[in-house]
C-alpha positions as a Markdown table, in Angstrom:
| # | Residue | x | y | z |
|---|---|---|---|---|
| 1 | Unk | 6.6 | -5.6 | 24.5 |
| 2 | Unk | 7.7 | -3.7 | 27.6 |
| 3 | Unk | 5.8 | -4.2 | 30.9 |
| 4 | Unk | 4.3 | -0.7 | 31.0 |
| 5 | Unk | 3.1 | -1.3 | 27.4 |
| 6 | Unk | 1.2 | -4.3 | 28.6 |
| 7 | Unk | -0.2 | -2.4 | 31.5 |
| 8 | Unk | -1.5 | 0.4 | 29.2 |
| 9 | Unk | -3.0 | -2.2 | 26.9 |
| 10 | Unk | -4.8 | -3.9 | 29.8 |
| 11 | Unk | -6.1 | -0.6 | 31.2 |
| 12 | Unk | -7.2 | 0.5 | 27.7 |
| 13 | Unk | -9.2 | -2.7 | 27.1 |
| 14 | Unk | -10.8 | -2.5 | 30.5 |
| 15 | Unk | -11.8 | 1.2 | 30.0 |
| 16 | Unk | -13.2 | 0.4 | 26.6 |
| 17 | Unk | -15.2 | -2.6 | 27.9 |
| 18 | Unk | -16.5 | -0.5 | 30.9 |
| 19 | Unk | -17.3 | 2.8 | 29.2 |
| 20 | Unk | -18.4 | 2.1 | 25.6 |
| 21 | Unk | -22.2 | 2.4 | 25.3 |
| 22 | Unk | -22.8 | -0.8 | 23.3 |
| 23 | Unk | -26.5 | -0.5 | 23.8 |
| 24 | Unk | -26.5 | 2.7 | 21.7 |
| 25 | Unk | -27.8 | 1.7 | 18.2 |
| 26 | Unk | -25.1 | 3.8 | 16.4 |
| 27 | Unk | -22.3 | 2.3 | 18.4 |
| 28 | Unk | -23.6 | -1.2 | 18.1 |
| 29 | Unk | -24.0 | -0.9 | 14.3 |
| 30 | Unk | -20.5 | 0.7 | 14.0 |
| 31 | Unk | -18.9 | -2.1 | 16.1 |
| 32 | Unk | -20.6 | -4.7 | 13.9 |
| 33 | Unk | -19.5 | -2.9 | 10.8 |
| 34 | Unk | -15.9 | -2.9 | 12.0 |
| 35 | Unk | -16.0 | -6.7 | 12.2 |
| 36 | Unk | -17.7 | -6.9 | 8.8 |
| 37 | Unk | -14.9 | -4.9 | 7.3 |
| 38 | Unk | -12.3 | -7.1 | 9.0 |
| 39 | Unk | -14.0 | -10.2 | 7.6 |
| 40 | Unk | -14.2 | -8.7 | 4.1 |
| 41 | Unk | -10.5 | -7.8 | 4.4 |
| 42 | Unk | -9.6 | -11.3 | 5.6 |
| 43 | Unk | -11.6 | -13.0 | 2.8 |
| 44 | Unk | -10.5 | -10.8 | -0.1 |
| 45 | Unk | -7.0 | -9.7 | 0.7 |
| 46 | Unk | -5.1 | -11.8 | 3.3 |
| 47 | Unk | -5.0 | -15.1 | 1.3 |
| 48 | Unk | -4.6 | -13.7 | -2.2 |
| 49 | Unk | -2.6 | -10.5 | -1.6 |
| 50 | Unk | -0.8 | -10.4 | 1.7 |
| 51 | Unk | 0.4 | -14.0 | 2.0 |
| 52 | Unk | 2.1 | -13.9 | -1.5 |
| 53 | Unk | 3.5 | -10.5 | -0.5 |
| 54 | Unk | 4.9 | -11.9 | 2.7 |
| 55 | Unk | 6.7 | -14.7 | 0.9 |
| 56 | Unk | 8.2 | -12.2 | -1.6 |
| 57 | Unk | 9.4 | -10.0 | 1.3 |
| 58 | Unk | 10.9 | -13.1 | 3.0 |
| 59 | Unk | 12.6 | -14.0 | -0.3 |
| 60 | Unk | 14.0 | -10.5 | -0.6 |
| 61 | Unk | 15.4 | -10.7 | 2.9 |
| 62 | Unk | 17.1 | -14.1 | 2.2 |
| 63 | Unk | 17.9 | -14.4 | -1.5 |
| 64 | Unk | 18.8 | -10.9 | -2.6 |
| 65 | Unk | 22.1 | -9.7 | -1.5 |
| 66 | Unk | 22.4 | -6.3 | 0.3 |
| 67 | Unk | 24.7 | -5.2 | -2.5 |
| 68 | Unk | 22.0 | -5.7 | -5.1 |
| 69 | Unk | 19.5 | -3.6 | -3.1 |
| 70 | Unk | 22.1 | -0.9 | -2.5 |
| 71 | Unk | 22.9 | -0.9 | -6.2 |
| 72 | Unk | 19.4 | 0.0 | -7.2 |
| 73 | Unk | 17.8 | 1.6 | -4.1 |
| 74 | Unk | 20.7 | 2.6 | -1.8 |
| 75 | Unk | 21.6 | 6.1 | -1.0 |
| 76 | Unk | 24.6 | 5.9 | -3.3 |
| 77 | Unk | 22.7 | 4.6 | -6.3 |
| 78 | Unk | 22.2 | 6.9 | -9.3 |
| 79 | Unk | 19.1 | 8.9 | -8.6 |
| 80 | Unk | 17.7 | 8.5 | -12.1 |
| 81 | Unk | 17.9 | 4.7 | -11.7 |
| 82 | Unk | 16.6 | 4.4 | -8.1 |
| 83 | Unk | 13.6 | 6.7 | -8.6 |
| 84 | Unk | 12.8 | 5.3 | -12.0 |
| 85 | Unk | 12.6 | 1.8 | -10.8 |
| 86 | Unk | 10.7 | 2.8 | -7.6 |
| 87 | Unk | 8.2 | 5.1 | -9.2 |
| 88 | Unk | 7.0 | 2.7 | -11.9 |
| 89 | Unk | 6.8 | -0.4 | -9.6 |
| 90 | Unk | 3.1 | -0.1 | -9.2 |
| 91 | Unk | 2.5 | -0.7 | -12.9 |
| 92 | Unk | 3.7 | -4.3 | -12.3 |
| 93 | Unk | 2.4 | -4.8 | -8.8 |
| 94 | Unk | -1.4 | -4.5 | -8.6 |
| 95 | Unk | -1.4 | -4.1 | -4.8 |
| 96 | Unk | -3.2 | -2.0 | -2.2 |
| 97 | Unk | -1.7 | 0.2 | 0.5 |
| 98 | Unk | -1.4 | -2.8 | 2.9 |
| 99 | Unk | -0.1 | -5.4 | 0.5 |
| 100 | Unk | 2.9 | -3.2 | -0.4 |
| 101 | Unk | 4.0 | -3.1 | 3.2 |
| 102 | Unk | 5.9 | -6.4 | 3.4 |
| 103 | Unk | 7.7 | -5.6 | 0.1 |
| 104 | Unk | 8.6 | -2.1 | 1.4 |
| 105 | Unk | 9.8 | -3.6 | 4.7 |
| 106 | Unk | 11.9 | -6.1 | 2.9 |
| 107 | Unk | 13.9 | -3.6 | 0.8 |
| 108 | Unk | 14.2 | -1.2 | 3.8 |
| 109 | Unk | 15.7 | -3.9 | 6.0 |
| 110 | Unk | 18.1 | -4.7 | 3.2 |
| 111 | Unk | 19.5 | -1.2 | 3.2 |
| 112 | Unk | 17.4 | 0.8 | 0.6 |
| 113 | Unk | 17.7 | 4.6 | 1.0 |
| 114 | Unk | 14.7 | 6.3 | 2.5 |
| 115 | Unk | 14.1 | 8.3 | -0.7 |
| 116 | Unk | 13.7 | 5.3 | -3.1 |
| 117 | Unk | 12.0 | 3.2 | -0.4 |
| 118 | Unk | 9.4 | 5.9 | 0.1 |
| 119 | Unk | 8.9 | 6.3 | -3.6 |
| 120 | Unk | 8.3 | 2.6 | -3.8 |
| 121 | Unk | 6.0 | 2.7 | -0.8 |
| 122 | Unk | 3.8 | 5.3 | -2.5 |
| 123 | Unk | 4.1 | 4.1 | -6.1 |
| 124 | Unk | 3.3 | 0.4 | -5.3 |
| 125 | Unk | -0.5 | 0.9 | -4.8 |
| 126 | Unk | -0.8 | 4.2 | -6.7 |
| 127 | Unk | 0.4 | 3.3 | -10.2 |
| 128 | Unk | -1.7 | 0.3 | -10.9 |
| 129 | Unk | -2.3 | 0.0 | -14.7 |
| 130 | Unk | -5.7 | -1.7 | -14.2 |
| 131 | Unk | -6.9 | 1.0 | -11.7 |
| 132 | Unk | -5.8 | 3.8 | -14.0 |
| 133 | Unk | -7.5 | 2.3 | -17.0 |
| 134 | Unk | -10.7 | 1.8 | -15.0 |
| 135 | Unk | -10.5 | 5.4 | -13.7 |
| 136 | Unk | -10.2 | 6.7 | -17.3 |
| 137 | Unk | -13.1 | 4.5 | -18.5 |
| 138 | Unk | -15.5 | 5.2 | -15.7 |
| 139 | Unk | -14.6 | 8.7 | -14.5 |
| 140 | Unk | -13.2 | 10.2 | -17.7 |
| 141 | Unk | -9.8 | 10.2 | -19.5 |
| 142 | Unk | -8.8 | 13.5 | -18.0 |
| 143 | Unk | -9.0 | 12.1 | -14.4 |
| 144 | Unk | -7.4 | 8.9 | -15.5 |
| 145 | Unk | -4.5 | 10.7 | -17.1 |
| 146 | Unk | -4.1 | 13.1 | -14.2 |
| 147 | Unk | -4.0 | 10.2 | -11.8 |
| 148 | Unk | -1.3 | 8.4 | -13.8 |
| 149 | Unk | 0.9 | 11.5 | -14.2 |
| 150 | Unk | 0.3 | 12.7 | -10.7 |
| 151 | Unk | 1.2 | 9.3 | -9.1 |
| 152 | Unk | 4.5 | 9.1 | -10.9 |
| 153 | Unk | 5.4 | 12.7 | -10.0 |
| 154 | Unk | 4.3 | 12.1 | -6.4 |
| 155 | Unk | 6.5 | 9.1 | -6.0 |
| 156 | Unk | 9.6 | 10.8 | -7.2 |
| 157 | Unk | 9.0 | 14.2 | -5.4 |
| 158 | Unk | 8.0 | 12.5 | -2.1 |
| 159 | Unk | 11.1 | 10.3 | -2.3 |
| 160 | Unk | 13.4 | 13.2 | -3.1 |
| 161 | Unk | 12.0 | 15.3 | -0.3 |
| 162 | Unk | 12.3 | 12.4 | 2.3 |
| 163 | Unk | 15.9 | 11.9 | 1.1 |
| 164 | Unk | 16.6 | 15.7 | 1.5 |
| 165 | Unk | 15.0 | 15.9 | 5.0 |
| 166 | Unk | 17.0 | 12.9 | 6.3 |
| 167 | Unk | 20.2 | 13.5 | 4.1 |
| 168 | Unk | 22.6 | 13.4 | 7.1 |
| 169 | Unk | 21.2 | 10.1 | 8.3 |
| 170 | Unk | 21.3 | 8.7 | 4.7 |
| 171 | Unk | 24.9 | 9.8 | 4.3 |
| 172 | Unk | 25.9 | 7.9 | 7.4 |
| 173 | Unk | 23.9 | 4.9 | 6.3 |
| 174 | Unk | 25.6 | 4.9 | 2.8 |
| 175 | Unk | 29.1 | 5.1 | 4.4 |
| 176 | Unk | 28.3 | 2.1 | 6.6 |
| 177 | Unk | 27.0 | 0.1 | 3.7 |
| 178 | Unk | 30.2 | 0.7 | 1.7 |
| 179 | Unk | 32.2 | -1.1 | 4.4 |
| 180 | Unk | 30.1 | -4.2 | 4.1 |
| 181 | Unk | 31.9 | -7.3 | 2.7 |
| 182 | Unk | 30.8 | -8.6 | -0.7 |
| 183 | Unk | 28.4 | -11.6 | -0.4 |
| 184 | Unk | 28.8 | -14.7 | -2.6 |
| 185 | Unk | 25.7 | -15.3 | -4.7 |
| 186 | Unk | 24.6 | -19.0 | -4.6 |
| 187 | Unk | 22.5 | -18.5 | -7.7 |
| 188 | Unk | 23.1 | -16.7 | -11.0 |
| 189 | Unk | 21.4 | -13.3 | -11.7 |
| 190 | Unk | 19.2 | -15.1 | -14.3 |
| 191 | Unk | 18.0 | -17.7 | -11.8 |
| 192 | Unk | 17.2 | -14.9 | -9.3 |
| 193 | Unk | 15.3 | -12.9 | -11.9 |
| 194 | Unk | 13.3 | -16.0 | -12.9 |
| 195 | Unk | 12.6 | -16.9 | -9.3 |
| 196 | Unk | 11.3 | -13.5 | -8.3 |
| 197 | Unk | 9.4 | -13.1 | -11.6 |
| 198 | Unk | 7.4 | -16.3 | -10.7 |
| 199 | Unk | 6.7 | -15.0 | -7.2 |
| 200 | Unk | 5.5 | -11.6 | -8.5 |
| 201 | Unk | 3.3 | -13.3 | -11.2 |
| 202 | Unk | 1.7 | -15.5 | -8.5 |
| 203 | Unk | 0.9 | -12.3 | -6.5 |
| 204 | Unk | -0.5 | -10.6 | -9.6 |
| 205 | Unk | -2.8 | -13.4 | -10.7 |
| 206 | Unk | -3.9 | -14.5 | -7.2 |
| 207 | Unk | -4.9 | -10.9 | -6.5 |
| 208 | Unk | -6.5 | -10.3 | -9.9 |
| 209 | Unk | -10.0 | -9.1 | -9.4 |
| 210 | Unk | -12.7 | -8.4 | -12.0 |
| 211 | Unk | -14.3 | -5.0 | -11.7 |
| 212 | Unk | -18.0 | -4.7 | -12.2 |
| 213 | Unk | -18.9 | -4.8 | -15.9 |
| 214 | Unk | -15.4 | -5.8 | -17.1 |
| 215 | Unk | -15.3 | -7.4 | -20.5 |
| 216 | Unk | -12.7 | -8.6 | -23.0 |
| 217 | Unk | -9.1 | -9.2 | -21.9 |
| 218 | Unk | -9.5 | -8.4 | -18.2 |
| 219 | Unk | -12.5 | -10.7 | -17.8 |
| 220 | Unk | -10.8 | -13.4 | -19.7 |
| 221 | Unk | -7.7 | -13.3 | -17.5 |
| 222 | Unk | -9.9 | -13.3 | -14.4 |
| 223 | Unk | -11.7 | -16.5 | -15.6 |
| 224 | Unk | -8.4 | -18.4 | -16.1 |
| 225 | Unk | -6.3 | -16.9 | -13.4 |
| 226 | Unk | -6.2 | -19.9 | -11.1 |
| 227 | Unk | -4.9 | -22.1 | -13.9 |
| 228 | Unk | -2.0 | -19.7 | -14.2 |
| 229 | Unk | -1.4 | -19.7 | -10.5 |
| 230 | Unk | -1.3 | -23.5 | -10.4 |
| 231 | Unk | 1.2 | -23.6 | -13.2 |
| 232 | Unk | 3.3 | -21.0 | -11.5 |
| 233 | Unk | 3.2 | -22.8 | -8.2 |
| 234 | Unk | 4.4 | -25.9 | -10.0 |
| 235 | Unk | 7.4 | -24.0 | -11.5 |
| 236 | Unk | 8.1 | -22.5 | -8.1 |
| 237 | Unk | 8.2 | -26.0 | -6.5 |
| 238 | Unk | 10.6 | -27.2 | -9.1 |
| 239 | Unk | 12.9 | -24.2 | -8.5 |
| 240 | Unk | 12.8 | -24.6 | -4.8 |
| 241 | Unk | 13.8 | -28.3 | -5.1 |
| 242 | Unk | 16.6 | -27.8 | -7.7 |
| 243 | Unk | 18.0 | -24.4 | -6.8 |
| 244 | Unk | 17.7 | -24.1 | -3.0 |
| 245 | Unk | 18.9 | -26.3 | -0.2 |
| 246 | Unk | 16.9 | -27.2 | 2.9 |
| 247 | Unk | 18.4 | -24.5 | 5.1 |
| 248 | Unk | 17.6 | -21.8 | 2.6 |
| 249 | Unk | 14.0 | -23.0 | 2.4 |
| 250 | Unk | 13.6 | -23.0 | 6.2 |
| 251 | Unk | 15.2 | -19.5 | 6.4 |
| 252 | Unk | 12.7 | -18.2 | 3.8 |
| 253 | Unk | 9.8 | -19.5 | 5.8 |
| 254 | Unk | 11.2 | -18.0 | 9.0 |
| 255 | Unk | 11.6 | -14.6 | 7.4 |
| 256 | Unk | 8.1 | -14.7 | 6.0 |
| 257 | Unk | 6.8 | -15.5 | 9.4 |
| 258 | Unk | 8.7 | -12.6 | 10.9 |
| 259 | Unk | 7.1 | -10.2 | 8.5 |
| 260 | Unk | 3.7 | -11.6 | 9.1 |
| 261 | Unk | 3.8 | -11.4 | 12.9 |
| 262 | Unk | 5.1 | -7.8 | 12.7 |
| 263 | Unk | 2.6 | -6.5 | 10.2 |
| 264 | Unk | -0.7 | -8.5 | 10.5 |
| 265 | Unk | -1.7 | -7.6 | 14.1 |
| 266 | Unk | -1.3 | -3.9 | 13.3 |
| 267 | Unk | -3.2 | -4.3 | 10.0 |
| 268 | Unk | -6.1 | -6.1 | 11.7 |
| 269 | Unk | -6.3 | -3.4 | 14.4 |
| 270 | Unk | -6.2 | -0.6 | 11.8 |
| 271 | Unk | -8.9 | -2.3 | 9.7 |
| 272 | Unk | -11.1 | -2.6 | 12.8 |
| 273 | Unk | -10.6 | 1.1 | 13.7 |
| 274 | Unk | -11.2 | 2.3 | 10.2 |
| 275 | Unk | -14.4 | 0.2 | 10.0 |
| 276 | Unk | -15.6 | 1.5 | 13.3 |
| 277 | Unk | -15.1 | 5.1 | 12.3 |
| 278 | Unk | -16.0 | 5.2 | 8.6 |
| 279 | Unk | -17.5 | 1.8 | 7.8 |
| 280 | Unk | -16.9 | -0.1 | 4.6 |
| 281 | Unk | -16.9 | 1.9 | 1.4 |
| 282 | Unk | -20.5 | 2.5 | 0.3 |
| 283 | Unk | -21.9 | 1.6 | 3.7 |
| 284 | Unk | -23.2 | 4.2 | 6.1 |
| 285 | Unk | -22.7 | 2.3 | 9.3 |
| 286 | Unk | -19.6 | 4.0 | 10.8 |
| 287 | Unk | -19.5 | 6.5 | 13.6 |
| 288 | Unk | -18.7 | 9.2 | 11.0 |
| 289 | Unk | -21.7 | 9.6 | 8.7 |
| 290 | Unk | -21.0 | 9.4 | 5.0 |
| 291 | Unk | -23.2 | 12.4 | 4.4 |
| 292 | Unk | -20.8 | 14.7 | 6.2 |
| 293 | Unk | -18.0 | 13.6 | 3.8 |
| 294 | Unk | -20.2 | 14.3 | 0.7 |
| 295 | Unk | -21.2 | 17.8 | 1.8 |
| 296 | Unk | -17.6 | 18.9 | 2.5 |
| 297 | Unk | -16.0 | 18.0 | -0.9 |
| 298 | Unk | -18.1 | 20.0 | -3.3 |
| 299 | Unk | -16.4 | 22.7 | -5.4 |
| 300 | Unk | -12.7 | 23.3 | -5.6 |
| 301 | Unk | -11.8 | 25.2 | -2.4 |
| 302 | Unk | -8.7 | 24.5 | -0.3 |
| 303 | Unk | -11.0 | 23.2 | 2.4 |
| 304 | Unk | -12.6 | 20.7 | 0.1 |
| 305 | Unk | -9.4 | 19.4 | -1.4 |
| 306 | Unk | -7.7 | 19.2 | 2.0 |
| 307 | Unk | -10.7 | 17.3 | 3.5 |
| 308 | Unk | -10.7 | 14.9 | 0.5 |
| 309 | Unk | -7.0 | 14.3 | 1.0 |
| 310 | Unk | -7.2 | 13.6 | 4.7 |
| 311 | Unk | -10.3 | 11.4 | 4.4 |
| 312 | Unk | -8.7 | 9.5 | 1.6 |
| 313 | Unk | -5.4 | 9.1 | 3.5 |
| 314 | Unk | -7.1 | 7.5 | 6.6 |
| 315 | Unk | -9.8 | 5.5 | 4.8 |
| 316 | Unk | -8.9 | 2.0 | 3.6 |
| 317 | Unk | -9.5 | 1.3 | -0.1 |
| 318 | Unk | -9.1 | -2.2 | -1.5 |
| 319 | Unk | -7.6 | -2.2 | -5.0 |
| 320 | Unk | -10.0 | -0.7 | -7.6 |
| 321 | Unk | -12.8 | 0.0 | -5.0 |
| 322 | Unk | -12.0 | 3.7 | -5.0 |
| 323 | Unk | -13.3 | 4.1 | -8.6 |
| 324 | Unk | -17.0 | 3.1 | -7.9 |
| 325 | Unk | -16.9 | 5.0 | -4.6 |
| 326 | Unk | -15.8 | 8.2 | -6.4 |
| 327 | Unk | -18.3 | 7.6 | -9.2 |
| 328 | Unk | -21.0 | 7.8 | -6.5 |
| 329 | Unk | -19.5 | 10.9 | -4.8 |
| 330 | Unk | -19.1 | 12.7 | -8.1 |
| 331 | Unk | -22.8 | 12.0 | -8.8 |
| 332 | Unk | -23.7 | 13.6 | -5.5 |
| 333 | Unk | -21.8 | 16.8 | -6.2 |
| 334 | Unk | -18.1 | 16.1 | -5.4 |
| 335 | Unk | -15.8 | 18.5 | -7.2 |
| 336 | Unk | -13.2 | 17.2 | -9.8 |
| 337 | Unk | -10.3 | 18.6 | -7.8 |
| 338 | Unk | -11.2 | 16.8 | -4.5 |
| 339 | Unk | -11.8 | 13.7 | -6.6 |
| 340 | Unk | -8.3 | 13.7 | -7.8 |
| 341 | Unk | -7.0 | 14.6 | -4.3 |
| 342 | Unk | -8.7 | 11.5 | -2.9 |
| 343 | Unk | -7.4 | 9.3 | -5.8 |
| 344 | Unk | -3.8 | 10.4 | -5.1 |
| 345 | Unk | -4.0 | 10.1 | -1.3 |
| 346 | Unk | -6.4 | 7.3 | -0.8 |
| 347 | Unk | -5.0 | 4.2 | -2.5 |
| 348 | Unk | -1.4 | 4.9 | -1.2 |
| 349 | Unk | -2.3 | 5.4 | 2.4 |
| 350 | Unk | -4.8 | 4.1 | 5.0 |
| 351 | Unk | -5.0 | 4.0 | 8.8 |
| 352 | Unk | -3.8 | 0.3 | 8.9 |
| 353 | Unk | -1.0 | 1.2 | 6.5 |
| 354 | Unk | 0.1 | 4.1 | 8.7 |
| 355 | Unk | 0.3 | 2.0 | 11.8 |
| 356 | Unk | 2.7 | -0.5 | 10.1 |
| 357 | Unk | 4.8 | 2.2 | 8.5 |
| 358 | Unk | 5.3 | 3.7 | 11.9 |
| 359 | Unk | 6.6 | 0.4 | 13.2 |
| 360 | Unk | 9.2 | 0.3 | 10.4 |
| 361 | Unk | 10.3 | 4.0 | 10.0 |
| 362 | Unk | 9.4 | 5.4 | 13.3 |
| 363 | Unk | 6.9 | 8.1 | 14.3 |
| 364 | Unk | 8.8 | 11.1 | 12.9 |
| 365 | Unk | 9.5 | 9.8 | 9.4 |
| 366 | Unk | 6.0 | 8.4 | 9.1 |
| 367 | Unk | 4.4 | 11.7 | 10.0 |
| 368 | Unk | 6.5 | 13.5 | 7.5 |
| 369 | Unk | 5.6 | 11.0 | 4.8 |
| 370 | Unk | 1.9 | 11.3 | 5.5 |
| 371 | Unk | 2.0 | 15.1 | 5.5 |
| 372 | Unk | 3.8 | 15.1 | 2.2 |
| 373 | Unk | 1.2 | 12.8 | 0.6 |
| 374 | Unk | -1.7 | 14.9 | 2.0 |
| 375 | Unk | -0.1 | 18.3 | 1.0 |
| 376 | Unk | 0.7 | 17.2 | -2.5 |
| 377 | Unk | -2.7 | 15.6 | -3.0 |
| 378 | Unk | -4.4 | 18.8 | -1.9 |
| 379 | Unk | -2.2 | 21.0 | -4.2 |
| 380 | Unk | -2.8 | 18.6 | -7.1 |
| 381 | Unk | -6.5 | 18.7 | -6.6 |
| 382 | Unk | -6.5 | 22.5 | -6.5 |
| 383 | Unk | -4.6 | 22.8 | -9.7 |
| 384 | Unk | -6.6 | 20.1 | -11.5 |
| 385 | Unk | -9.9 | 21.5 | -10.3 |
| 386 | Unk | -9.0 | 25.0 | -11.7 |
| 387 | Unk | -8.7 | 23.5 | -15.2 |
| 388 | Unk | -11.5 | 21.0 | -15.0 |
| 389 | Unk | -14.1 | 22.4 | -12.6 |
| 390 | Unk | -16.9 | 20.0 | -13.9 |
């Protein structure tokens, strides 16, 4: 951190402490709500979602060759392959907009093209099989189907547009990558596949939550998920001892820590700000009253869809929480179009997510990515709402 950055931070903290009217009931409640949201985030997502994701990102950085990433996600990779793999990734990874960030950062640092990387960034939290099934079951099959189709199309279109906007930069990046020497692989492709499959399964089962009222298969898996996690951890320990040497294990831990210290502070700050402004989902304790949101998303106007997209983009949704929230909003008069707009913009973006993406891609690319998500969510809501107004 540069010295003037430190000065600005110190001045900002001083002014906040000096000027914020903490004795105001609304401000006091909002500040408390921000810390409640941070606590909820820490309890429900850091241990079970983010930490496994950090270890996967660290493993990508150390144990997957740059050539392998470039082969599937690089600018010179066949588009049908790169965007197919990226756009369906969320069907395997049941992650939220924050948990996907270490994985995105990992493939980006390994040389993935901006198009496939952004397609992965959007698709990771958006195309979640359980979330789509729950959407169809609770909100109707039409909305569930529209969410599934829209998310896949979004991922591909946003990725292609990002690649088009930054095509010159991508061309130079691809040329530089072609001059990289081939790396010798210490493990066979089968061993790598098995190792990463175990890591991903640990993330899936550790993060597996049971939505309210779940029965049958989903509830059964939830009841035994920790047994699966323990078995998988045992397999992982065996592989680490037999297939990796001490230096590789230490390098993995170092990379994991690098991702954690880059991402966690920004995430925590973003969660606090989101909690302060909007409160936790379903709680009316933020500075922005929930009633305002509900009155602005009725019908199927451009204004309603745009507002739903923007609010969804900035608000933080834990995996699956968007469904009961939308159920309540629909019951209070929210239009079908704005509901889809929020579903397509909300799970893939959030204020904490934006802060971290900016630290990875830079301000300009992050702004373009956010605008594309909001614009496409708004357009999709308008189209869907014209066919299904009620």
